FIKOLKE-147913 format. One record per atom (N, C-alpha, C): x, y, z; atom name. Coordinates in steps of 0.05 Angstrom, whole numbers, plus 5000, padded with zeros to 4 digits. Example, Ala and Ser with C-alpha at 12.3 -4.5 7.8 and 13.67 -1.06 7.14 Angstrom:
BEGIN
<<5264,4886,5156>,'N'>
<<5246,4910,5156>,'CA'>
<<5264,4934,5156>,'C'>
<<5257,4955,5142>,'N'>
<<5273,4979,5143>,'CA'>
<<5258,5001,5157>,'C'>
//
This chain:
BEGIN
<<4620,5373,4740>,'N'>
<<4633,5365,4715>,'CA'>
<<4622,5382,4692>,'C'>
<<4639,5387,4674>,'N'>
<<4630,5403,4651>,'CA'>
<<4613,5386,4632>,'C'>
<<4598,5399,4616>,'N'>
<<4580,5386,4598>,'CA'>
<<4594,5367,4579>,'C'>
<<4617,5376,4568>,'N'>
<<4632,5359,4549>,'CA'>
<<4642,5334,4562>,'C'>
<<4652,5337,4587>,'N'>
<<4663,5313,4600>,'CA'>
<<4641,5293,4606>,'C'>
<<4617,5303,4616>,'N'>
<<4595,5285,4621>,'CA'>
<<4587,5270,4596>,'C'>
<<4586,5285,4574>,'N'>
<<4579,5273,4548>,'CA'>
<<4599,5251,4541>,'C'>
<<4624,5257,4545>,'N'>
<<4646,5238,4538>,'CA'>
<<4643,5213,4555>,'C'>
<<4638,5216,4581>,'N'>
<<4635,5193,4599>,'CA'>
<<4610,5176,4592>,'C'>
<<4588,5190,4586>,'N'>
<<4564,5176,4578>,'CA'>
<<4569,5160,4552>,'C'>
<<4582,5172,4533>,'N'>
<<4588,5159,4508>,'CA'>
<<4605,5134,4513>,'C'>
<<4626,5137,4530>,'N'>
<<4643,5114,4536>,'CA'>
<<4628,5092,4550>,'C'>
<<4610,5100,4569>,'N'>
<<4594,5080,4583>,'CA'>
<<4575,5065,4565>,'C'>
<<4562,5080,4546>,'N'>
<<4544,5067,4527>,'CA'>
<<4558,5048,4509>,'C'>
<<4582,5056,4500>,'N'>
<<4598,5039,4483>,'CA'>
<<4606,5013,4498>,'C'>
<<4613,5016,4523>,'N'>
<<4621,4993,4539>,'CA'>
<<4597,4974,4542>,'C'>
<<4573,4986,4548>,'N'>
<<4549,4970,4551>,'CA'>
<<4542,4956,4525>,'C'>
<<4544,4970,4503>,'N'>
<<4538,4958,4477>,'CA'>
<<4558,4935,4471>,'C'>
<<4583,4939,4477>,'N'>
<<4603,4918,4473>,'CA'>
<<4596,4893,4489>,'C'>
<<4587,4897,4513>,'N'>
<<4581,4875,4531>,'CA'>
<<4555,4861,4522>,'C'>
<<4536,4877,4512>,'N'>
<<4511,4864,4502>,'CA'>
<<4517,4848,4477>,'C'>
<<4536,4857,4461>,'N'>
<<4543,4842,4437>,'CA'>
<<4557,4816,4445>,'C'>
<<4572,4816,4467>,'N'>
<<4585,4792,4476>,'CA'>
<<4566,4775,4493>,'C'>
<<4542,4784,4497>,'N'>
<<4521,4771,4513>,'CA'>
<<4531,4767,4542>,'C'>
<<4545,4786,4551>,'N'>
<<4555,4786,4579>,'CA'>
<<4535,4801,4595>,'C'>
<<4525,4789,4616>,'N'>
<<4504,4802,4633>,'CA'>
<<4516,4815,4658>,'C'>
<<4542,4820,4657>,'N'>
<<4555,4833,4681>,'CA'>
<<4543,4860,4685>,'C'>
<<4538,4866,4710>,'N'>
<<4526,4891,4718>,'CA'>
<<4548,4912,4724>,'C'>
<<4548,4934,4710>,'N'>
<<4568,4955,4714>,'CA'>
<<4559,4976,4734>,'C'>
<<4562,4969,4760>,'N'>
<<4554,4988,4780>,'CA'>
<<4578,5004,4790>,'C'>
<<4602,4996,4783>,'N'>
<<4626,5011,4791>,'CA'>
<<4634,5029,4768>,'C'>
<<4641,5053,4775>,'N'>
<<4648,5072,4754>,'CA'>
<<4674,5064,4740>,'C'>
<<4677,5073,4716>,'N'>
<<4702,5067,4701>,'CA'>
<<4727,5077,4715>,'C'>
<<4725,5100,4726>,'N'>
<<4748,5112,4740>,'CA'>
<<4756,5095,4764>,'C'>
<<4737,5087,4780>,'N'>
<<4742,5070,4803>,'CA'>
<<4755,5044,4795>,'C'>
<<4744,5031,4775>,'N'>
<<4755,5006,4765>,'CA'>
<<4784,5010,4755>,'C'>
<<4789,5032,4741>,'N'>
<<4816,5037,4731>,'CA'>
<<4836,5041,4754>,'C'>
<<4828,5056,4774>,'N'>
<<4845,5060,4797>,'CA'>
<<4852,5034,4811>,'C'>
<<4832,5017,4815>,'N'>
<<4836,4992,4828>,'CA'>
<<4853,4973,4811>,'C'>
<<4849,4974,4785>,'N'>
<<4865,4957,4767>,'CA'>
<<4894,4966,4768>,'C'>
<<4899,4992,4768>,'N'>
<<4926,5003,4769>,'CA'>
<<4939,4995,4795>,'C'>
<<4925,4998,4817>,'N'>
<<4937,4990,4843>,'CA'>
<<4942,4960,4844>,'C'>
<<4924,4944,4832>,'N'>
<<4928,4915,4832>,'CA'>
<<4953,4908,4817>,'C'>
<<4958,4920,4794>,'N'>
<<4982,4914,4778>,'CA'>
<<5007,4923,4793>,'C'>
<<5006,4946,4806>,'N'>
<<5029,4955,4821>,'CA'>
<<5034,4936,4845>,'C'>
<<5012,4928,4858>,'N'>
<<5015,4908,4880>,'CA'>
<<5026,4882,4871>,'C'>
<<5018,4873,4847>,'N'>
<<5029,4848,4836>,'CA'>
<<5059,4851,4830>,'C'>
<<5066,4874,4819>,'N'>
<<5095,4879,4814>,'CA'>
<<5111,4879,4839>,'C'>
<<5100,4892,4860>,'N'>
<<5114,4892,4886>,'CA'>
<<5117,4863,4897>,'C'>
<<5096,4847,4894>,'N'>
<<5097,4820,4903>,'CA'>
<<5119,4804,4888>,'C'>
<<5120,4807,4862>,'N'>
<<5140,4792,4847>,'CA'>
<<5169,4801,4853>,'C'>
<<5172,4827,4856>,'N'>
<<5199,4838,4864>,'CA'>
<<5206,4827,4891>,'C'>
<<5187,4825,4910>,'N'>
<<5192,4814,4936>,'CA'>
<<5200,4785,4935>,'C'>
<<5188,4770,4917>,'N'>
<<5195,4742,4913>,'CA'>
<<5224,4740,4903>,'C'>
<<5232,4757,4885>,'N'>
<<5259,4757,4874>,'CA'>
<<5279,4763,4896>,'C'>
<<5273,4784,4912>,'N'>
<<5290,4791,4935>,'CA'>
<<5292,4769,4955>,'C'>
<<5270,4755,4960>,'N'>
<<5270,4732,4979>,'CA'>
<<5287,4710,4968>,'C'>
<<5286,4705,4942>,'N'>
<<5303,4684,4930>,'CA'>
<<5332,4692,4932>,'C'>
<<5339,4717,4928>,'N'>
<<5366,4726,4931>,'CA'>
<<5375,4723,4960>,'C'>
<<5358,4730,4979>,'N'>
<<5365,4727,5007>,'CA'>
<<5368,4698,5016>,'C'>
<<5352,4680,5004>,'N'>
<<5355,4652,5010>,'CA'>
<<5381,4641,4998>,'C'>
<<5388,4650,4975>,'N'>
<<5413,4640,4962>,'CA'>
<<5438,4652,4975>,'C'>
<<5437,4677,4981>,'N'>
<<5460,4691,4994>,'CA'>
<<5451,4702,5021>,'C'>
<<5451,4686,5042>,'N'>
<<5440,4696,5068>,'CA'>
<<5454,4719,5080>,'C'>
<<5480,4723,5075>,'N'>
<<5495,4745,5087>,'CA'>
<<5495,4771,5071>,'C'>
<<5481,4771,5049>,'N'>
<<5481,4795,5031>,'CA'>
<<5471,4820,5045>,'C'>
<<5451,4817,5062>,'N'>
<<5438,4840,5075>,'CA'>
<<5456,4853,5096>,'C'>
<<5475,4837,5107>,'N'>
<<5494,4849,5126>,'CA'>
<<5514,4867,5112>,'C'>
<<5519,4862,5087>,'N'>
<<5539,4877,5071>,'CA'>
<<5527,4904,5062>,'C'>
<<5501,4905,5059>,'N'>
<<5488,4929,5049>,'CA'>
<<5485,4948,5072>,'C'>
<<5496,4971,5070>,'N'>
<<5494,4992,5091>,'CA'>
<<5478,5016,5079>,'C'>
<<5457,5023,5094>,'N'>
<<5441,5046,5085>,'CA'>
<<5454,5071,5096>,'C'>
<<5453,5093,5081>,'N'>
<<5464,5118,5091>,'CA'>
<<5448,5128,5114>,'C'>
<<5460,5144,5132>,'N'>
<<5444,5155,5154>,'CA'>
<<5423,5174,5145>,'C'>
<<5403,5178,5161>,'N'>
<<5381,5196,5154>,'CA'>
<<5390,5225,5154>,'C'>
<<5387,5237,5131>,'N'>
<<5396,5265,5127>,'CA'>
<<5379,5284,5144>,'C'>
<<5353,5279,5147>,'N'>
<<5336,5296,5163>,'CA'>
<<5345,5295,5192>,'C'>
<<5352,5271,5203>,'N'>
<<5361,5269,5230>,'CA'>
<<5388,5282,5234>,'C'>
<<5406,5279,5215>,'N'>
<<5432,5291,5217>,'CA'>
<<5431,5322,5218>,'C'>
<<5413,5333,5202>,'N'>
<<5411,5363,5200>,'CA'>
<<5396,5374,5224>,'C'>
<<5373,5363,5230>,'N'>
<<5355,5375,5250>,'CA'>
<<5359,5363,5278>,'C'>
<<5367,5338,5280>,'N'>
<<5369,5325,5306>,'CA'>
<<5343,5311,5314>,'C'>
<<5321,5316,5299>,'N'>
<<5296,5304,5304>,'CA'>
<<5294,5278,5288>,'C'>
<<5276,5260,5298>,'N'>
<<5271,5236,5282>,'CA'>
<<5253,5243,5259>,'C'>
<<5258,5232,5236>,'N'>
<<5242,5238,5212>,'CA'>
<<5216,5223,5213>,'C'>
<<5196,5230,5197>,'N'>
<<5170,5216,5197>,'CA'>
<<5173,5186,5190>,'C'>
<<5193,5179,5174>,'N'>
<<5196,5151,5167>,'CA'>
<<5216,5137,5184>,'C'>
<<5226,5150,5205>,'N'>
<<5247,5138,5222>,'CA'>
<<5237,5111,5234>,'C'>
<<5252,5091,5231>,'N'>
<<5245,5064,5241>,'CA'>
<<5231,5047,5221>,'C'>
<<5225,5057,5197>,'N'>
<<5211,5042,5177>,'CA'>
<<5226,5017,5168>,'C'>
<<5252,5020,5163>,'N'>
<<5268,4998,5154>,'CA'>
<<5270,4976,5176>,'C'>
<<5274,4985,5200>,'N'>
<<5274,4965,5223>,'CA'>
<<5247,4952,5226>,'C'>
<<5226,4967,5221>,'N'>
<<5199,4956,5224>,'CA'>
<<5194,4934,5202>,'C'>
<<5203,4940,5178>,'N'>
<<5200,4920,5156>,'CA'>
<<5215,4895,5163>,'C'>
<<5240,4899,5172>,'N'>
<<5257,4876,5179>,'CA'>
<<5244,4859,5201>,'C'>
<<5234,4873,5222>,'N'>
<<5221,4859,5244>,'CA'>
<<5196,4844,5235>,'C'>
<<5181,4857,5217>,'N'>
<<5156,4844,5207>,'CA'>
<<5163,4819,5190>,'C'>
<<5184,4821,5174>,'N'>
<<5192,4798,5158>,'CA'>
<<5203,4775,5175>,'C'>
<<5213,4781,5198>,'N'>
<<5222,4761,5217>,'CA'>
<<5200,4751,5235>,'C'>
<<5176,4762,5231>,'N'>
<<5153,4753,5247>,'CA'>
<<5149,4766,5273>,'C'>
<<5163,4787,5279>,'N'>
<<5161,4802,5304>,'CA'>
<<5142,4825,5301>,'C'>
<<5116,4819,5303>,'N'>
<<5095,4839,5298>,'CA'>
<<5096,4862,5317>,'C'>
<<5098,4857,5343>,'N'>
<<5098,4878,5363>,'CA'>
<<5123,4896,5361>,'C'>
<<5145,4884,5355>,'N'>
<<5170,4899,5351>,'CA'>
<<5167,4917,5326>,'C'>
<<5155,4907,5305>,'N'>
<<5150,4922,5281>,'CA'>
<<5132,4947,5287>,'C'>
<<5111,4942,5303>,'N'>
<<5093,4964,5310>,'CA'>
<<5108,4985,5327>,'C'>
<<5126,4975,5344>,'N'>
<<5142,4993,5361>,'CA'>
<<5160,5011,5344>,'C'>
<<5173,4999,5324>,'N'>
<<5191,5015,5307>,'CA'>
<<5176,5035,5290>,'C'>
<<5155,5025,5276>,'N'>
<<5139,5044,5260>,'CA'>
<<5112,5030,5253>,'C'>
<<5091,5040,5265>,'N'>
<<5064,5027,5262>,'CA'>
<<5053,5029,5233>,'C'>
<<5063,5048,5218>,'N'>
<<5053,5051,5190>,'CA'>
<<5060,5027,5173>,'C'>
<<5082,5014,5179>,'N'>
<<5091,4990,5164>,'CA'>
<<5070,4968,5167>,'C'>
<<5062,4963,5191>,'N'>
<<5042,4942,5196>,'CA'>
<<5015,4949,5183>,'C'>
<<5007,4974,5186>,'N'>
<<4982,4983,5174>,'CA'>
<<4983,4980,5144>,'C'>
<<5005,4988,5131>,'N'>
<<5008,4986,5102>,'CA'>
<<5008,4956,5094>,'C'>
<<5020,4939,5109>,'N'>
<<5021,4911,5103>,'CA'>
<<4993,4898,5104>,'C'>
<<4978,4906,5124>,'N'>
<<4950,4896,5127>,'CA'>
<<4933,4905,5104>,'C'>
<<4934,4931,5098>,'N'>
<<4918,4942,5075>,'CA'>
<<4927,4929,5049>,'C'>
<<4953,4926,5045>,'N'>
<<4963,4914,5020>,'CA'>
<<4953,4885,5017>,'C'>
<<4956,4869,5038>,'N'>
<<4948,4841,5037>,'CA'>
<<4918,4838,5033>,'C'>
<<4902,4854,5047>,'N'>
<<4873,4853,5044>,'CA'>
<<4865,4861,5016>,'C'>
<<4877,4882,5006>,'N'>
<<4870,4891,4979>,'CA'>
<<4877,4870,4958>,'C'>
<<4902,4860,4960>,'N'>
<<4911,4840,4940>,'CA'>
<<4894,4814,4941>,'C'>
<<4889,4804,4965>,'N'>
<<4874,4779,4967>,'CA'>
<<4845,4783,4957>,'C'>
<<4831,4804,4965>,'N'>
<<4804,4808,4957>,'CA'>
<<4802,4813,4927>,'C'>
<<4820,4829,4916>,'N'>
<<4820,4835,4888>,'CA'>
<<4826,4810,4871>,'C'>
<<4845,4793,4881>,'N'>
<<4851,4769,4867>,'CA'>
<<4827,4750,4866>,'C'>
<<4813,4747,4889>,'N'>
<<4789,4730,4889>,'CA'>
<<4768,4741,4870>,'C'>
<<4764,4767,4870>,'N'>
<<4744,4779,4852>,'CA'>
<<4752,4774,4823>,'C'>
<<4777,4778,4817>,'N'>
<<4786,4775,4789>,'CA'>
<<4786,4746,4780>,'C'>
<<4793,4727,4797>,'N'>
<<4793,4699,4790>,'CA'>
<<4764,4689,4786>,'C'>
<<4745,4701,4801>,'N'>
<<4717,4693,4797>,'CA'>
<<4704,4709,4775>,'C'>
<<4720,4724,4760>,'N'>
<<4710,4741,4738>,'CA'>
<<4688,4760,4747>,'C'>
<<4692,4772,4770>,'N'>
<<4674,4792,4782>,'CA'>
<<4647,4781,4790>,'C'>
<<4645,4754,4792>,'N'>
<<4620,4743,4802>,'CA'>
<<4618,4745,4832>,'C'>
<<4642,4742,4846>,'N'>
<<4643,4746,4875>,'CA'>
<<4655,4774,4879>,'C'>
<<4637,4792,4886>,'N'>
<<4645,4820,4888>,'CA'>
<<4654,4827,4917>,'C'>
<<4679,4818,4924>,'N'>
<<4689,4824,4951>,'CA'>
<<4714,4841,4949>,'C'>
<<4722,4850,4926>,'N'>
<<4746,4865,4922>,'CA'>
<<4746,4891,4938>,'C'>
<<4767,4896,4953>,'N'>
<<4770,4920,4969>,'CA'>
<<4771,4944,4950>,'C'>
<<4755,4964,4955>,'N'>
<<4754,4988,4938>,'CA'>
<<4773,5009,4949>,'C'>
<<4783,5026,4932>,'N'>
<<4800,5048,4940>,'CA'>
<<4783,5070,4952>,'C'>
<<4791,5080,4976>,'N'>
<<4779,5103,4988>,'CA'>
<<4801,5121,4999>,'C'>
<<4797,5147,4998>,'N'>
<<4816,5166,5008>,'CA'>
<<4821,5162,5038>,'C'>
<<4802,5150,5052>,'N'>
<<4804,5146,5081>,'CA'>
<<4829,5130,5088>,'C'>
<<4836,5110,5071>,'N'>
<<4859,5094,5076>,'CA'>
<<4885,5111,5076>,'C'>
<<4886,5131,5059>,'N'>
<<4909,5149,5057>,'CA'>
<<4909,5167,5082>,'C'>
<<4886,5177,5090>,'N'>
<<4884,5195,5113>,'CA'>
<<4892,5181,5138>,'C'>
<<4883,5156,5141>,'N'>
<<4891,5140,5164>,'CA'>
<<4922,5137,5165>,'C'>
<<4934,5131,5142>,'N'>
<<4963,5128,5140>,'CA'>
<<4977,5154,5148>,'C'>
<<4967,5176,5138>,'N'>
<<4979,5202,5145>,'CA'>
<<4976,5208,5175>,'C'>
<<4953,5201,5186>,'N'>
<<4949,5205,5215>,'CA'>
<<4969,5188,5231>,'C'>
<<4973,5163,5223>,'N'>
<<4992,5145,5237>,'CA'>
<<5020,5157,5234>,'C'>
<<5027,5167,5211>,'N'>
<<5053,5179,5206>,'CA'>
<<5057,5203,5224>,'C'>
<<5038,5221,5225>,'N'>
<<5040,5245,5241>,'CA'>
<<5042,5239,5271>,'C'>
<<5025,5221,5281>,'N'>
<<5025,5214,5309>,'CA'>
<<5052,5201,5316>,'C'>
<<5061,5183,5300>,'N'>
<<5087,5169,5305>,'CA'>
<<5109,5190,5306>,'C'>
<<5110,5208,5286>,'N'>
<<5131,5229,5285>,'CA'>
<<5130,5246,5310>,'C'>
<<5107,5256,5318>,'N'>
<<5104,5273,5341>,'CA'>
<<5111,5258,5367>,'C'>
<<5101,5234,5370>,'N'>
<<5105,5219,5394>,'CA'>
<<5134,5212,5399>,'C'>
<<5148,5203,5378>,'N'>
<<5176,5196,5380>,'CA'>
<<5193,5220,5388>,'C'>
<<5188,5243,5375>,'N'>
<<5204,5267,5381>,'CA'>
<<5197,5278,5409>,'C'>
<<5172,5278,5416>,'N'>
<<5164,5289,5443>,'CA'>
<<5176,5272,5465>,'C'>
<<5174,5245,5462>,'N'>
<<5185,5227,5483>,'CA'>
<<5215,5229,5483>,'C'>
<<5227,5232,5461>,'N'>
<<5257,5233,5460>,'CA'>
<<5267,5259,5473>,'C'>
<<5255,5281,5466>,'N'>
<<5266,5307,5476>,'CA'>
<<5256,5315,5503>,'C'>
<<5234,5303,5513>,'N'>
<<5225,5310,5540>,'CA'>
<<5235,5289,5561>,'C'>
<<5233,5264,5554>,'N'>
<<5239,5243,5573>,'CA'>
<<5267,5231,5568>,'C'>
<<5276,5234,5543>,'N'>
<<5302,5222,5535>,'CA'>
<<5299,5194,5525>,'C'>
<<5275,5186,5518>,'N'>
<<5270,5159,5509>,'CA'>
<<5283,5155,5481>,'C'>
<<5297,5132,5478>,'N'>
<<5310,5126,5452>,'CA'>
<<5296,5103,5438>,'C'>
<<5291,5106,5412>,'N'>
<<5276,5087,5397>,'CA'>
<<5293,5069,5379>,'C'>
<<5316,5060,5389>,'N'>
<<5333,5043,5372>,'CA'>
<<5332,5014,5380>,'C'>
//
């Protein structure tokens, strides 16, 4: 880090500590400001996704046949190359997961189940931590490892589907 940036971060940290001492808050700031900001941003995005999902679920409950009328366009990658795209099967996996068919969802696209588990764990632990006003520090922290695992799942799924399809003739529909 450059000298000016370090100075800026120290100044911000001191100001935050002084503000908390003035409020007589004894909370211990062992998490960096950047880490807390990233987790807060992800938490708000996750909450927005949750509320949009609730709205879509209410629409689906009110109009049960609406999803049969919506047709998704075919995959452009598959049309041009003939290979399955890295996201191929994702929509079917989400639908299977929402119907409670966990193994079928993993079969269609394992990244969907992984993302759902990470999302639910993150949201539940962060909610508990926030409701306890950070007294119970169980909130899942962001790590690049979660993204690398997702990319590995995506790459393996992409390679496996295409290898099995073009060597053995296995179809994933």
